[in-house]
BALUM-453723 format. One record per residue (C-alpha): residue in one letter; y, z, x. Coordinates in nm, 4 decimals, always signed. Layout:
# residues N
<lodo code="a" Y="Y" Z="Z" X="X"/>
...
//
This chain:
# residues 260
<lodo code="m" Y="+2.1897" Z="+0.5858" X="+11.1620"/>
<lodo code="a" Y="+2.5401" Z="+0.5279" X="+11.2885"/>
<lodo code="t" Y="+2.6500" Z="+0.4463" X="+10.9365"/>
<lodo code="a" Y="+2.4985" Z="+0.7675" X="+10.8001"/>
<lodo code="t" Y="+2.6671" Z="+0.9680" X="+11.0713"/>
<lodo code="n" Y="+3.0031" Z="+0.8121" X="+10.9951"/>
<lodo code="i" Y="+2.9579" Z="+0.8821" X="+10.6250"/>
<lodo code="s" Y="+2.8780" Z="+1.2482" X="+10.6933"/>
<lodo code="k" Y="+3.1853" Z="+1.2843" X="+10.9150"/>
<lodo code="t" Y="+3.3993" Z="+1.1225" X="+10.6501"/>
<lodo code="s" Y="+3.2632" Z="+1.3559" X="+10.3846"/>
<lodo code="d" Y="+3.3349" Z="+1.6585" X="+10.6074"/>
<lodo code="k" Y="+3.6925" Z="+1.5461" X="+10.6483"/>
<lodo code="t" Y="+3.7196" Z="+1.4954" X="+10.2755"/>
<lodo code="v" Y="+3.5922" Z="+1.8454" X="+10.2069"/>
<lodo code="k" Y="+3.8437" Z="+1.9940" X="+10.4488"/>
<lodo code="t" Y="+4.1345" Z="+1.8153" X="+10.2905"/>
<lodo code="i" Y="+4.0272" Z="+1.9034" X="+9.9387"/>
<lodo code="s" Y="+3.9878" Z="+2.2792" X="+10.0104"/>
<lodo code="p" Y="+4.2392" Z="+2.4662" X="+9.7918"/>
<lodo code="k" Y="+4.5192" Z="+2.6707" X="+9.9439"/>
<lodo code="p" Y="+4.5016" Z="+3.0470" X="+9.8990"/>
<lodo code="e" Y="+4.7068" Z="+3.1553" X="+9.6026"/>
<lodo code="i" Y="+4.9709" Z="+3.4240" X="+9.6406"/>
<lodo code="v" Y="+4.8997" Z="+3.6790" X="+9.3728"/>
<lodo code="p" Y="+5.2182" Z="+3.8526" X="+9.2549"/>
<lodo code="g" Y="+5.2234" Z="+4.2313" X="+9.2324"/>
<lodo code="i" Y="+5.2164" Z="+4.5392" X="+9.4526"/>
<lodo code="s" Y="+5.0389" Z="+4.4848" X="+9.7836"/>
<lodo code="k" Y="+4.7548" Z="+4.7057" X="+9.9007"/>
<lodo code="e" Y="+4.9714" Z="+4.8219" X="+10.1886"/>
<lodo code="i" Y="+5.2328" Z="+4.9605" X="+9.9486"/>
<lodo code="i" Y="+4.9645" Z="+5.1288" X="+9.7384"/>
<lodo code="h" Y="+4.8170" Z="+5.2870" X="+10.0508"/>
<lodo code="k" Y="+5.1612" Z="+5.4088" X="+10.1577"/>
<lodo code="l" Y="+5.2245" Z="+5.5456" X="+9.8094"/>
<lodo code="s" Y="+4.8972" Z="+5.7366" X="+9.8197"/>
<lodo code="n" Y="+4.9742" Z="+5.8676" X="+10.1679"/>
<lodo code="e" Y="+5.3160" Z="+5.9965" X="+10.0607"/>
<lodo code="i" Y="+5.1581" Z="+6.1698" X="+9.7604"/>
<lodo code="n" Y="+4.9137" Z="+6.3488" X="+9.9891"/>
<lodo code="n" Y="+5.1961" Z="+6.4500" X="+10.2237"/>
<lodo code="m" Y="+5.4029" Z="+6.5877" X="+9.9369"/>
<lodo code="l" Y="+5.1048" Z="+6.7773" X="+9.7965"/>
<lodo code="s" Y="+5.0339" Z="+6.9279" X="+10.1367"/>
<lodo code="y" Y="+5.4002" Z="+7.0241" X="+10.1785"/>
<lodo code="a" Y="+5.4173" Z="+7.1805" X="+9.8318"/>
<lodo code="i" Y="+5.0973" Z="+7.3813" X="+9.8793"/>
<lodo code="f" Y="+5.1972" Z="+7.4989" X="+10.2269"/>
<lodo code="n" Y="+5.5426" Z="+7.6128" X="+10.1103"/>
<lodo code="g" Y="+5.4273" Z="+7.7650" X="+9.7815"/>
<lodo code="i" Y="+5.6107" Z="+7.5154" X="+9.5620"/>
<lodo code="t" Y="+5.4988" Z="+7.4917" X="+9.2003"/>
<lodo code="i" Y="+5.3735" Z="+7.1448" X="+9.1096"/>
<lodo code="n" Y="+5.2881" Z="+6.9867" X="+8.7749"/>
<lodo code="t" Y="+4.9182" Z="+7.0185" X="+8.6918"/>
<lodo code="e" Y="+4.9193" Z="+6.6768" X="+8.5250"/>
<lodo code="i" Y="+4.9553" Z="+6.5236" X="+8.8709"/>
<lodo code="n" Y="+4.5858" Z="+6.5899" X="+8.9314"/>
<lodo code="t" Y="+4.4837" Z="+6.3714" X="+8.6371"/>
<lodo code="l" Y="+4.7196" Z="+6.0949" X="+8.7432"/>
<lodo code="i" Y="+4.5852" Z="+6.0924" X="+9.0978"/>
<lodo code="q" Y="+4.2236" Z="+6.0859" X="+8.9812"/>
<lodo code="n" Y="+4.2862" Z="+5.7711" X="+8.7778"/>
<lodo code="s" Y="+4.4338" Z="+5.6003" X="+9.0874"/>
<lodo code="t" Y="+4.5974" Z="+5.3191" X="+8.8932"/>
<lodo code="v" Y="+4.9306" Z="+5.1920" X="+9.0181"/>
<lodo code="d" Y="+5.1173" Z="+5.3274" X="+8.7156"/>
<lodo code="d" Y="+4.9592" Z="+5.6706" X="+8.7547"/>
<lodo code="l" Y="+5.0320" Z="+5.6795" X="+9.1276"/>
<lodo code="i" Y="+5.3972" Z="+5.5934" X="+9.0654"/>
<lodo code="n" Y="+5.4249" Z="+5.8600" X="+8.7945"/>
<lodo code="s" Y="+5.2654" Z="+6.1232" X="+9.0160"/>
<lodo code="h" Y="+5.4948" Z="+6.0191" X="+9.3029"/>
<lodo code="n" Y="+5.8004" Z="+6.0610" X="+9.0797"/>
<lodo code="l" Y="+5.6857" Z="+6.4033" X="+8.9601"/>
<lodo code="l" Y="+5.6181" Z="+6.5246" X="+9.3127"/>
<lodo code="c" Y="+5.9597" Z="+6.4035" X="+9.4311"/>
<lodo code="k" Y="+6.1172" Z="+6.6263" X="+9.1658"/>
<lodo code="n" Y="+5.8938" Z="+6.9198" X="+9.2582"/>
<lodo code="i" Y="+5.9685" Z="+6.9144" X="+9.6313"/>
<lodo code="s" Y="+6.3419" Z="+6.8403" X="+9.6019"/>
<lodo code="p" Y="+6.5662" Z="+6.8609" X="+9.8104"/>
<lodo code="a" Y="+6.2965" Z="+6.7455" X="+10.0533"/>
<lodo code="t" Y="+6.1967" Z="+6.3795" X="+10.0361"/>
<lodo code="p" Y="+5.8815" Z="+6.1872" X="+10.1330"/>
<lodo code="k" Y="+6.0712" Z="+6.0465" X="+10.4300"/>
<lodo code="s" Y="+6.1805" Z="+6.3867" X="+10.5595"/>
<lodo code="i" Y="+5.8313" Z="+6.5310" X="+10.5113"/>
<lodo code="e" Y="+5.6731" Z="+6.2435" X="+10.7020"/>
<lodo code="y" Y="+5.9308" Z="+6.2787" X="+10.9821"/>
<lodo code="t" Y="+5.8705" Z="+6.6522" X="+11.0131"/>
<lodo code="k" Y="+5.4949" Z="+6.5967" X="+11.0130"/>
<lodo code="k" Y="+5.5295" Z="+6.3325" X="+11.2834"/>
<lodo code="l" Y="+5.7340" Z="+6.5671" X="+11.5008"/>
<lodo code="r" Y="+5.4815" Z="+6.8445" X="+11.4549"/>
<lodo code="e" Y="+5.1869" Z="+6.6231" X="+11.5486"/>
<lodo code="e" Y="+5.3510" Z="+6.4496" X="+11.8444"/>
<lodo code="e" Y="+5.4957" Z="+6.7644" X="+11.9989"/>
<lodo code="k" Y="+5.1768" Z="+6.9720" X="+12.0026"/>
<lodo code="g" Y="+5.1533" Z="+7.1961" X="+12.3063"/>
<lodo code="k" Y="+5.5274" Z="+7.1825" X="+12.3717"/>
<lodo code="t" Y="+5.7723" Z="+7.4679" X="+12.3440"/>
<lodo code="l" Y="+5.9678" Z="+7.5307" X="+12.0266"/>
<lodo code="f" Y="+6.2846" Z="+7.4230" X="+12.2085"/>
<lodo code="s" Y="+6.1345" Z="+7.0790" X="+12.2776"/>
<lodo code="k" Y="+5.9842" Z="+7.0136" X="+11.9349"/>
<lodo code="l" Y="+6.3165" Z="+6.9300" X="+11.7718"/>
<lodo code="p" Y="+6.5263" Z="+6.7122" X="+12.0065"/>
<lodo code="l" Y="+6.8241" Z="+6.7150" X="+11.7703"/>
<lodo code="v" Y="+6.8447" Z="+7.0943" X="+11.7633"/>
<lodo code="r" Y="+6.7933" Z="+7.1094" X="+12.1387"/>
<lodo code="n" Y="+7.0728" Z="+6.8607" X="+12.2065"/>
<lodo code="l" Y="+7.3131" Z="+7.0419" X="+11.9745"/>
<lodo code="i" Y="+7.2432" Z="+7.3745" X="+12.1452"/>
<lodo code="i" Y="+7.2961" Z="+7.2219" X="+12.4906"/>
<lodo code="l" Y="+7.6198" Z="+7.0603" X="+12.3763"/>
<lodo code="s" Y="+7.7361" Z="+7.3919" X="+12.2304"/>
<lodo code="i" Y="+7.6778" Z="+7.5606" X="+12.5658"/>
<lodo code="v" Y="+7.8724" Z="+7.2822" X="+12.7411"/>
<lodo code="f" Y="+8.1695" Z="+7.3243" X="+12.5069"/>
<lodo code="l" Y="+8.1512" Z="+7.7026" X="+12.5458"/>
<lodo code="i" Y="+8.1581" Z="+7.6755" X="+12.9258"/>
<lodo code="a" Y="+8.4505" Z="+7.4314" X="+12.9049"/>
<lodo code="f" Y="+8.6314" Z="+7.6737" X="+12.6737"/>
<lodo code="i" Y="+8.5850" Z="+7.9622" X="+12.9179"/>
<lodo code="i" Y="+8.6826" Z="+7.7622" X="+13.2279"/>
<lodo code="t" Y="+8.9965" Z="+7.6105" X="+13.0750"/>
<lodo code="g" Y="+9.0893" Z="+7.9412" X="+12.9127"/>
<lodo code="l" Y="+9.0808" Z="+8.1168" X="+13.2506"/>
<lodo code="s" Y="+9.3265" Z="+7.8680" X="+13.3993"/>
<lodo code="p" Y="+9.6868" Z="+7.9927" X="+13.4333"/>
<lodo code="e" Y="+9.8009" Z="+7.6487" X="+13.3181"/>
<lodo code="v" Y="+9.6736" Z="+7.7244" X="+12.9671"/>
<lodo code="n" Y="+9.9204" Z="+7.9644" X="+12.8084"/>
<lodo code="n" Y="+10.1673" Z="+7.9932" X="+12.5236"/>
<lodo code="d" Y="+10.4413" Z="+7.8092" X="+12.7104"/>
<lodo code="s" Y="+10.2258" Z="+7.5075" X="+12.7922"/>
<lodo code="l" Y="+10.0909" Z="+7.4933" X="+12.4376"/>
<lodo code="d" Y="+10.4466" Z="+7.5097" X="+12.3006"/>
<lodo code="k" Y="+10.5246" Z="+7.1791" X="+12.4705"/>
<lodo code="g" Y="+10.2413" Z="+6.9926" X="+12.3024"/>
<lodo code="i" Y="+10.1284" Z="+6.6470" X="+12.4047"/>
<lodo code="m" Y="+10.4739" Z="+6.4884" X="+12.4035"/>
<lodo code="d" Y="+10.6480" Z="+6.7282" X="+12.6434"/>
<lodo code="n" Y="+10.3592" Z="+6.8349" X="+12.8644"/>
<lodo code="q" Y="+10.2190" Z="+6.6337" X="+13.1534"/>
<lodo code="g" Y="+9.9885" Z="+6.6290" X="+13.4530"/>
<lodo code="l" Y="+9.7195" Z="+6.8878" X="+13.5145"/>
<lodo code="s" Y="+9.8693" Z="+7.1262" X="+13.2618"/>
<lodo code="l" Y="+9.8343" Z="+6.8676" X="+12.9839"/>
<lodo code="l" Y="+9.4779" Z="+6.7884" X="+13.0875"/>
<lodo code="l" Y="+9.3715" Z="+7.1534" X="+13.0870"/>
<lodo code="n" Y="+9.5402" Z="+7.2250" X="+12.7548"/>
<lodo code="l" Y="+9.3762" Z="+6.9242" X="+12.5926"/>
<lodo code="g" Y="+9.0437" Z="+7.0316" X="+12.7413"/>
<lodo code="f" Y="+9.0948" Z="+7.3795" X="+12.5978"/>
<lodo code="l" Y="+9.1689" Z="+7.2470" X="+12.2487"/>
<lodo code="t" Y="+8.8868" Z="+6.9915" X="+12.2727"/>
<lodo code="a" Y="+8.6407" Z="+7.2670" X="+12.3610"/>
<lodo code="i" Y="+8.7512" Z="+7.4721" X="+12.0600"/>
<lodo code="s" Y="+8.7235" Z="+7.1671" X="+11.8330"/>
<lodo code="g" Y="+8.3774" Z="+7.0920" X="+11.9687"/>
<lodo code="l" Y="+8.2647" Z="+7.4493" X="+11.9103"/>
<lodo code="g" Y="+8.3943" Z="+7.4290" X="+11.5545"/>
<lodo code="v" Y="+8.2074" Z="+7.1104" X="+11.4666"/>
<lodo code="l" Y="+7.8890" Z="+7.2271" X="+11.6410"/>
<lodo code="f" Y="+7.9048" Z="+7.5568" X="+11.4552"/>
<lodo code="y" Y="+7.9055" Z="+7.3526" X="+11.1344"/>
<lodo code="l" Y="+7.6289" Z="+7.1167" X="+11.2485"/>
<lodo code="l" Y="+7.3953" Z="+7.3871" X="+11.3760"/>
<lodo code="k" Y="+7.4195" Z="+7.5604" X="+11.0400"/>
<lodo code="n" Y="+7.3428" Z="+7.2304" X="+10.8651"/>
<lodo code="v" Y="+7.0491" Z="+7.1525" X="+11.0930"/>
<lodo code="s" Y="+6.8970" Z="+7.4975" X="+11.0510"/>
<lodo code="t" Y="+6.9205" Z="+7.4578" X="+10.6736"/>
<lodo code="a" Y="+6.7705" Z="+7.1073" X="+10.6940"/>
<lodo code="v" Y="+6.4777" Z="+7.2305" X="+10.9036"/>
<lodo code="k" Y="+6.4200" Z="+7.5198" X="+10.6657"/>
<lodo code="n" Y="+6.4284" Z="+7.2965" X="+10.3560"/>
<lodo code="g" Y="+6.2385" Z="+7.0092" X="+10.5179"/>
<lodo code="t" Y="+6.5220" Z="+6.7603" X="+10.4666"/>
<lodo code="l" Y="+6.5623" Z="+6.6466" X="+10.8283"/>
<lodo code="v" Y="+6.5463" Z="+6.2664" X="+10.8720"/>
<lodo code="p" Y="+6.5830" Z="+6.0404" X="+11.1804"/>
<lodo code="e" Y="+6.9218" Z="+5.9077" X="+11.0643"/>
<lodo code="d" Y="+7.0705" Z="+6.2561" X="+11.1029"/>
<lodo code="t" Y="+7.0852" Z="+6.2031" X="+11.4794"/>
<lodo code="i" Y="+7.3303" Z="+5.9133" X="+11.4478"/>
<lodo code="y" Y="+7.5262" Z="+6.0914" X="+11.1755"/>
<lodo code="y" Y="+7.5692" Z="+6.4079" X="+11.3815"/>
<lodo code="v" Y="+7.6850" Z="+6.2189" X="+11.6910"/>
<lodo code="a" Y="+7.9543" Z="+6.0465" X="+11.4857"/>
<lodo code="l" Y="+8.0511" Z="+6.3766" X="+11.3231"/>
<lodo code="i" Y="+8.0933" Z="+6.5467" X="+11.6615"/>
<lodo code="i" Y="+8.3376" Z="+6.2767" X="+11.7707"/>
<lodo code="l" Y="+8.5217" Z="+6.3015" X="+11.4390"/>
<lodo code="g" Y="+8.5329" Z="+6.6800" X="+11.4742"/>
<lodo code="v" Y="+8.6911" Z="+6.6683" X="+11.8189"/>
<lodo code="i" Y="+8.9485" Z="+6.4135" X="+11.7026"/>
<lodo code="a" Y="+9.0251" Z="+6.6115" X="+11.3861"/>
<lodo code="g" Y="+9.0615" Z="+6.9343" X="+11.5835"/>
<lodo code="l" Y="+9.3046" Z="+6.7826" X="+11.8329"/>
<lodo code="i" Y="+9.5132" Z="+6.6195" X="+11.5620"/>
<lodo code="s" Y="+9.5214" Z="+6.9369" X="+11.3523"/>
<lodo code="s" Y="+9.6291" Z="+7.1513" X="+11.6461"/>
<lodo code="e" Y="+9.9023" Z="+6.9112" X="+11.7547"/>
<lodo code="i" Y="+10.0465" Z="+6.8699" X="+11.4051"/>
<lodo code="i" Y="+10.1941" Z="+7.2196" X="+11.4456"/>
<lodo code="s" Y="+10.4078" Z="+7.1006" X="+11.7361"/>
<lodo code="f" Y="+10.5644" Z="+6.8264" X="+11.5248"/>
<lodo code="y" Y="+10.6348" Z="+7.0370" X="+11.2155"/>
<lodo code="q" Y="+10.7188" Z="+7.3716" X="+11.3738"/>
<lodo code="k" Y="+11.0894" Z="+7.3856" X="+11.4553"/>
<lodo code="d" Y="+11.0731" Z="+7.7110" X="+11.6498"/>
<lodo code="a" Y="+10.8497" Z="+7.6593" X="+11.9522"/>
<lodo code="q" Y="+10.8173" Z="+8.0349" X="+12.0001"/>
<lodo code="q" Y="+10.6093" Z="+8.0555" X="+11.6834"/>
<lodo code="i" Y="+10.3437" Z="+7.8307" X="+11.8387"/>
<lodo code="n" Y="+10.0842" Z="+8.0292" X="+12.0315"/>
<lodo code="l" Y="+9.7241" Z="+8.0221" X="+12.1416"/>
<lodo code="f" Y="+9.6060" Z="+8.1689" X="+11.8131"/>
<lodo code="n" Y="+9.7815" Z="+7.9117" X="+11.5946"/>
<lodo code="k" Y="+9.6686" Z="+7.6075" X="+11.7902"/>
<lodo code="g" Y="+9.3238" Z="+7.7448" X="+11.8629"/>
<lodo code="l" Y="+9.2681" Z="+7.8284" X="+11.4972"/>
<lodo code="m" Y="+9.3818" Z="+7.4842" X="+11.3834"/>
<lodo code="a" Y="+9.1537" Z="+7.3177" X="+11.6395"/>
<lodo code="l" Y="+8.8606" Z="+7.5314" X="+11.5246"/>
<lodo code="i" Y="+8.9253" Z="+7.4610" X="+11.1562"/>
<lodo code="g" Y="+8.9801" Z="+7.0917" X="+11.2260"/>
<lodo code="g" Y="+8.6488" Z="+7.0646" X="+11.4083"/>
<lodo code="f" Y="+8.4566" Z="+7.2676" X="+11.1530"/>
<lodo code="s" Y="+8.5952" Z="+7.0819" X="+10.8523"/>
<lodo code="s" Y="+8.6073" Z="+6.7329" X="+11.0047"/>
<lodo code="d" Y="+8.3897" Z="+6.5955" X="+10.7265"/>
<lodo code="a" Y="+8.6222" Z="+6.7417" X="+10.4627"/>
<lodo code="i" Y="+8.9346" Z="+6.6165" X="+10.6428"/>
<lodo code="f" Y="+8.7870" Z="+6.2666" X="+10.6599"/>
<lodo code="s" Y="+8.7053" Z="+6.2780" X="+10.2876"/>
<lodo code="i" Y="+9.0596" Z="+6.3922" X="+10.2033"/>
<lodo code="l" Y="+9.2197" Z="+6.1192" X="+10.4130"/>
<lodo code="q" Y="+8.9810" Z="+5.8604" X="+10.2695"/>
<lodo code="g" Y="+9.0716" Z="+5.9748" X="+9.9179"/>
<lodo code="i" Y="+9.4431" Z="+5.9387" X="+9.9938"/>
<lodo code="i" Y="+9.3900" Z="+5.5884" X="+10.1337"/>
<lodo code="d" Y="+9.1835" Z="+5.4894" X="+9.8301"/>
<lodo code="r" Y="+9.4592" Z="+5.6080" X="+9.5956"/>
<lodo code="i" Y="+9.7212" Z="+5.4132" X="+9.7892"/>
<lodo code="k" Y="+9.5025" Z="+5.1029" X="+9.7759"/>
<lodo code="t" Y="+9.4721" Z="+5.1299" X="+9.3982"/>
<lodo code="i" Y="+9.8524" Z="+5.1189" X="+9.3719"/>
<lodo code="f" Y="+9.8899" Z="+4.7930" X="+9.5617"/>
<lodo code="i" Y="+9.5476" Z="+4.6383" X="+9.4981"/>
<lodo code="p" Y="+9.4503" Z="+4.6557" X="+9.1300"/>
<lodo code="s" Y="+9.0831" Z="+4.6950" X="+9.0522"/>
<lodo code="n" Y="+8.8780" Z="+4.4141" X="+8.8978"/>
<lodo code="s" Y="+8.8433" Z="+4.6049" X="+8.5721"/>
<lodo code="a" Y="+9.2209" Z="+4.6090" X="+8.5308"/>
<lodo code="t" Y="+9.2376" Z="+4.2331" X="+8.5691"/>
//
């Protein structure tokens, strides 16, 4: 009996060691196929809700439900709903579902934060503008010749104008993105960086006048304020111009690989 028991245990161990390992089958996983199908449904819902014309052949492709047909229908729908993307549609849908019962002001945190920041810059603009330290004479001096509280208030005044300029640009972009369904989570990080760039660009643009204007009497609130506003509004364009100049300079001293 003991021998039979030992033999059975040995055979069990042998069976366990002989059991084949699960093979990894190459190809598209079921999770990806499910996600592909989900994005197709989201795009169809978005297109129907917004009255966007879609290709009728998509129906046949979806009914077949093969991977090739799903990919083809996904590609066709991406063209139909452009400039919106599956990612932006899913993000908008998520916001709509999670923020049910909340006010319109709370449904889009990005828009809310931009509006609050615009009000902050507007208040700063009014407060610094009311100060007697902010005038043509103090602006004539610029950063190099001004100092103390007067310099701080003048920089605050120009910073507020620059901030209003960049936020004016961003609010227009966000409203267009919400309307077209192109809002994505990464926009939050992008807009924060663009606000900082806008303030820097506005300050630099407004102070350039002081360095290149020989007659200080020609510098006034309008000139500096306008340059700060334009610098903030067009910060993205200014960055692109400067980046283009740097790239051209680099090509002079650092030849490209194709040239070698």
